[in-house]
DSSP file (Angstrom, degrees, kcal/mol; ACC not computed):
  #  RESIDUE AA STRUCTURE BP1 BP2  ACC     N-H-->O    O-->H-N    N-H-->O    O-->H-N    TCO  KAPPA ALPHA  PHI   PSI    X-CA   Y-CA   Z-CA
    1    1 A M    >         0   0    0      0, 0.0     3,-0.9     0, 0.0     4,-0.5   0.000 360.0 360.0 360.0 123.3  -18.5  -54.2   -1.2
    2    2 A K  G >>  +     0   0    0      1,-0.2     3,-1.6     2,-0.2     4,-0.7   0.832 360.0  65.5 -63.4 -35.9  -21.2  -53.5    1.4
    3    3 A V  G >4 S+     0   0    0      1,-0.3     3,-0.5     2,-0.2    -1,-0.2   0.811  96.8  57.1 -61.3 -29.6  -22.5  -57.0    1.7
    4    4 A L  G <4 S+     0   0    0     -3,-0.9    -1,-0.3     1,-0.2    -2,-0.2   0.708 102.8  55.6 -73.5 -18.4  -19.2  -58.1    3.2
    5    5 A E  G <4 S+     0   0    0     -3,-1.6    -1,-0.2    -4,-0.5    -2,-0.2   0.636  82.1 105.6 -88.1 -16.0  -19.5  -55.6    6.0
    6    6 A E    <<  -     0   0    0     -4,-0.7     3,-0.1    -3,-0.5    -3,-0.0  -0.377  66.7-140.7 -67.8 142.4  -23.0  -56.7    7.2
    7    7 A K  S    S+     0   0    0      1,-0.2     2,-0.5    -2,-0.1    -1,-0.1   0.912  87.6  44.0 -70.3 -42.9  -22.9  -58.7   10.5
    8    8 A I  S    S-     0   0    0     -3,-0.0     2,-0.7     0, 0.0    -1,-0.2  -0.900  76.0-146.0-110.1 128.8  -25.5  -61.2    9.5
    9    9 A M        -     0   0    0     -2,-0.5     2,-0.2     4,-0.1    -5,-0.0  -0.831  23.0-178.9 -95.1 119.0  -25.5  -62.9    6.1
   10   10 A T     >  -     0   0    0     -2,-0.7     4,-2.9     1,-0.1     5,-0.2  -0.630  42.9-104.3-107.2 169.3  -29.0  -63.6    4.8
   11   11 A K  H  > S+     0   0    0     -2,-0.2     4,-2.8     1,-0.2    41,-0.2   0.919 122.8  51.0 -57.5 -43.3  -30.0  -65.3    1.5
   12   12 A K  H  > S+     0   0    0      2,-0.2     4,-2.3     1,-0.2    -1,-0.2   0.923 113.0  43.5 -63.4 -45.8  -31.0  -61.9    0.1
   13   13 A R  H  > S+     0   0    0      2,-0.2     4,-2.5     1,-0.2    -1,-0.2   0.907 114.4  50.4 -66.6 -42.0  -27.6  -60.3    1.0
   14   14 A F  H  X S+     0   0    0     -4,-2.9     4,-2.5     2,-0.2    -2,-0.2   0.939 112.3  46.7 -61.6 -47.3  -25.6  -63.3   -0.2
   15   15 A S  H  X S+     0   0    0     -4,-2.8     4,-2.8    -5,-0.2    -1,-0.2   0.907 112.2  50.4 -61.5 -42.7  -27.5  -63.3   -3.5
   16   16 A A  H  X S+     0   0    0     -4,-2.3     4,-2.2    -5,-0.2    -1,-0.2   0.906 111.7  48.5 -62.9 -41.4  -27.0  -59.6   -3.9
   17   17 A G  H  X S+     0   0    0     -4,-2.5     4,-2.2     2,-0.2    -2,-0.2   0.907 112.3  47.7 -65.0 -42.6  -23.3  -59.9   -3.2
   18   18 A V  H  X S+     0   0    0     -4,-2.5     4,-2.5     2,-0.2    -2,-0.2   0.940 112.4  49.1 -63.6 -47.5  -22.9  -62.8   -5.7
   19   19 A E  H  X S+     0   0    0     -4,-2.8     4,-2.4     1,-0.2     5,-0.2   0.888 110.6  51.4 -60.5 -39.5  -24.8  -60.9   -8.4
   20   20 A E  H  X S+     0   0    0     -4,-2.2     4,-2.9    -5,-0.2     5,-0.5   0.921 111.2  46.7 -64.2 -43.9  -22.7  -57.8   -7.8
   21   21 A L  H  X S+     0   0    0     -4,-2.2     4,-1.8     1,-0.2     6,-1.1   0.892 112.6  50.5 -65.0 -39.6  -19.4  -59.7   -8.1
   22   22 A V  H  X S+     0   0    0     -4,-2.5     4,-0.6     4,-0.2    -2,-0.2   0.927 118.6  36.9 -63.9 -45.2  -20.6  -61.5  -11.3
   23   23 A S  H  < S+     0   0    0     -4,-2.4    -2,-0.2    -5,-0.2    -1,-0.2   0.904 126.6  33.3 -78.1 -41.0  -21.7  -58.3  -13.0
   24   24 A K  H  < S+     0   0    0     -4,-2.9    -3,-0.2    -5,-0.2    -2,-0.2   0.822 129.4  31.5 -87.1 -31.6  -19.0  -55.9  -11.9
   25   25 A N  H  < S-     0   0    0     -4,-1.8    -3,-0.2    -5,-0.5    -1,-0.2   0.350  98.8-123.4-110.6   4.9  -16.0  -58.2  -11.6
   26   26 A N     <  +     0   0    0     -4,-0.6     2,-0.2     1,-0.2    -4,-0.2   0.874  57.3 154.8  55.6  40.3  -16.9  -60.7  -14.4
   27   27 A M        -     0   0    0     -6,-1.1    -1,-0.2    -9,-0.1     2,-0.1  -0.595  46.8-111.6 -92.4 157.4  -16.7  -63.6  -12.0
   28   28 A S     >  -     0   0    0     -2,-0.2     4,-2.5     1,-0.1     5,-0.2  -0.450  33.4-108.4 -76.5 163.9  -18.5  -66.9  -12.4
   29   29 A Y  H  > S+     0   0    0      1,-0.2     4,-2.3     2,-0.2     5,-0.2   0.905 120.8  49.8 -61.5 -41.3  -21.3  -67.6   -9.9
   30   30 A I  H  > S+     0   0    0      2,-0.2     4,-2.6     1,-0.2    -1,-0.2   0.927 111.5  48.1 -63.6 -45.6  -19.1  -70.3   -8.2
   31   31 A D  H  > S+     0   0    0      1,-0.2     4,-2.5     2,-0.2    -2,-0.2   0.899 111.3  50.8 -62.4 -40.6  -16.1  -68.0   -7.9
   32   32 A A  H  X S+     0   0    0     -4,-2.5     4,-2.1     2,-0.2    -1,-0.2   0.906 111.1  47.8 -65.1 -41.5  -18.3  -65.2   -6.5
   33   33 A M  H  X S+     0   0    0     -4,-2.3     4,-2.4     2,-0.2    -2,-0.2   0.934 112.7  48.8 -64.1 -45.4  -19.8  -67.5   -3.9
   34   34 A N  H  X S+     0   0    0     -4,-2.6     4,-2.8     1,-0.2     5,-0.2   0.904 109.0  54.2 -59.7 -42.1  -16.3  -68.8   -2.9
   35   35 A Y  H  X S+     0   0    0     -4,-2.5     4,-2.9     1,-0.2     5,-0.2   0.930 110.6  44.9 -59.0 -48.0  -15.0  -65.2   -2.7
   36   36 A I  H  X S+     0   0    0     -4,-2.1     4,-2.0     2,-0.2     6,-0.2   0.925 113.5  49.8 -64.6 -44.5  -17.8  -64.1   -0.2
   37   37 A I  H  X>S+     0   0    0     -4,-2.4     5,-2.4     1,-0.2     4,-0.6   0.925 115.5  43.7 -59.6 -45.6  -17.4  -67.3    1.9
   38   38 A E  H ><5S+     0   0    0     -4,-2.8     3,-0.9    -5,-0.2    -2,-0.2   0.933 112.6  50.7 -66.6 -47.2  -13.6  -66.8    2.1
   39   39 A K  H 3<5S+     0   0    0     -4,-2.9    -1,-0.2     1,-0.3    -2,-0.2   0.842 115.0  43.6 -62.1 -34.2  -13.7  -63.0    2.8
   40   40 A R  H 3<5S-     0   0    0     -4,-2.0    -1,-0.3    -5,-0.2    -2,-0.2   0.532 108.0-124.5 -89.1  -6.2  -16.2  -63.5    5.6
   41   41 A G  T <<5 +     0   0    0     -3,-0.9    -3,-0.2    -4,-0.6     2,-0.1   0.846  55.2 160.0  67.3  33.0  -14.4  -66.5    7.1
   42   42 A M      < -     0   0    0     -5,-2.4     2,-0.4    -6,-0.2    -1,-0.2  -0.443  45.9-106.5 -87.4 161.1  -17.5  -68.5    6.8
   43   43 A D    >   -     0   0    0     -2,-0.1     3,-2.1     1,-0.1     4,-0.3  -0.711  22.4-132.5 -84.4 134.7  -17.8  -72.3    6.8
   44   44 A Y  G >  S+     0   0    0     -2,-0.4     3,-1.4     1,-0.3     4,-0.4   0.722 102.3  72.7 -62.1 -20.5  -18.6  -73.8    3.4
   45   45 A S  G 3  S+     0   0    0      1,-0.2     3,-0.4     2,-0.1     4,-0.3   0.700  89.2  62.6 -67.8 -15.9  -21.3  -75.9    5.1
   46   46 A N  G X> S+     0   0    0     -3,-2.1     4,-0.9     1,-0.2     3,-0.7   0.627  79.5  84.9 -80.2 -13.7  -23.3  -72.7    5.4
   47   47 A I  H X> S+     0   0    0     -3,-1.4     4,-1.0    -4,-0.3     3,-0.7   0.853  80.8  60.2 -62.1 -35.8  -23.6  -72.1    1.7
   48   48 A K  H 34 S+     0   0    0     -3,-0.4     3,-0.5    -4,-0.4    -1,-0.3   0.882 104.6  50.1 -60.0 -38.0  -26.6  -74.4    1.3
   49   49 A K  H <4 S+     0   0    0     -3,-0.7    -1,-0.3    -4,-0.3    -2,-0.2   0.739 111.2  50.1 -71.1 -22.8  -28.6  -72.2    3.7
   50   50 A L  H << S+     0   0    0     -4,-0.9     2,-0.6    -3,-0.7    -1,-0.2   0.575  83.5 103.6 -94.6 -10.9  -27.7  -69.1    1.8
   51   51 A L     <  -     0   0    0     -4,-1.0     2,-0.1    -3,-0.5   -40,-0.1  -0.626  59.0-152.3 -79.8 117.6  -28.5  -70.2   -1.8
   52   52 A S     >  -     0   0    0     -2,-0.6     4,-2.5   -41,-0.2     5,-0.2  -0.404  29.3-109.4 -77.2 163.0  -31.8  -68.7   -3.0
   53   53 A D  H  > S+     0   0    0      1,-0.2     4,-2.2     2,-0.2     5,-0.2   0.893 120.7  53.6 -60.4 -38.8  -33.8  -70.6   -5.6
   54   54 A S  H  > S+     0   0    0      1,-0.2     4,-2.1     2,-0.2    -1,-0.2   0.916 109.6  46.5 -62.3 -44.6  -32.8  -68.0   -8.2
   55   55 A L  H  > S+     0   0    0      2,-0.2     4,-2.3     1,-0.2     5,-0.2   0.894 110.3  53.4 -66.8 -40.2  -29.1  -68.4   -7.5
   56   56 A K  H  X S+     0   0    0     -4,-2.5     4,-2.3     1,-0.2    -1,-0.2   0.913 109.8  48.9 -58.7 -42.7  -29.4  -72.2   -7.6
   57   57 A E  H  X S+     0   0    0     -4,-2.2     4,-2.6     2,-0.2    -2,-0.2   0.894 109.5  51.1 -66.6 -39.9  -31.0  -71.9  -11.0
   58   58 A K  H  X S+     0   0    0     -4,-2.1     4,-2.3     2,-0.2    -1,-0.2   0.887 111.4  47.7 -65.8 -38.3  -28.3  -69.6  -12.3
   59   59 A V  H  X S+     0   0    0     -4,-2.3     4,-2.1     2,-0.2    -2,-0.2   0.905 111.7  51.2 -66.8 -41.1  -25.6  -72.0  -11.2
   60   60 A R  H  X S+     0   0    0     -4,-2.3     4,-2.3    -5,-0.2    -2,-0.2   0.923 112.0  46.0 -61.8 -44.9  -27.4  -74.9  -12.8
   61   61 A I  H  X S+     0   0    0     -4,-2.6     4,-2.6     1,-0.2    -2,-0.2   0.910 111.1  52.1 -65.9 -42.3  -27.8  -73.0  -16.1
   62   62 A A  H  X>S+     0   0    0     -4,-2.3     5,-2.6     1,-0.2     6,-0.6   0.877 110.1  50.4 -60.8 -37.2  -24.1  -72.0  -16.0
   63   63 A T  H ><5S+     0   0    0     -4,-2.1     3,-0.6     3,-0.2    -2,-0.2   0.925 110.8  47.7 -65.4 -45.7  -23.2  -75.6  -15.4
   64   64 A I  H 3<5S+     0   0    0     -4,-2.3    -2,-0.2     1,-0.2    -1,-0.2   0.897 114.0  46.7 -62.8 -41.4  -25.3  -76.8  -18.3
   65   65 A L  H 3<5S-     0   0    0     -4,-2.6    -1,-0.2    -5,-0.2    -2,-0.2   0.564 111.3-122.6 -79.9  -7.7  -23.8  -74.1  -20.6
   66   66 A G  T <<5S+     0   0    0     -4,-0.6    -3,-0.2    -3,-0.6    -4,-0.1   0.807  71.0 130.6  74.0  29.5  -20.3  -74.9  -19.5
   67   67 A T      < +     0   0    0     -5,-2.6     2,-0.4    -6,-0.2    -4,-0.2   0.420  33.0 109.9 -97.4   2.3  -19.5  -71.4  -18.3
   68   68 A I              0   0    0     -6,-0.6    -9,-0.0     1,-0.1     0, 0.0  -0.653 360.0 360.0 -77.1 129.3  -18.2  -72.4  -14.9
   69   69 A Q              0   0    0     -2,-0.4    -1,-0.1     0, 0.0    -2,-0.0   0.433 360.0 360.0 -94.9 360.0  -14.5  -71.8  -14.9
């Protein structure tokens, strides 16, 4: 996955990586975010800065629908 190779993680790259994992690997949004954070060795406190409004809304909807695993 190309997004994991980038030196600087931006909101746009993070969102693209999460969306790719969700669509290609059938991951939940939470699992995809965790995967990227772990693979890059990032601190979980950085996740708030990386969440786009679109991604926040998708996580909220998944929570409401009970699709978070």
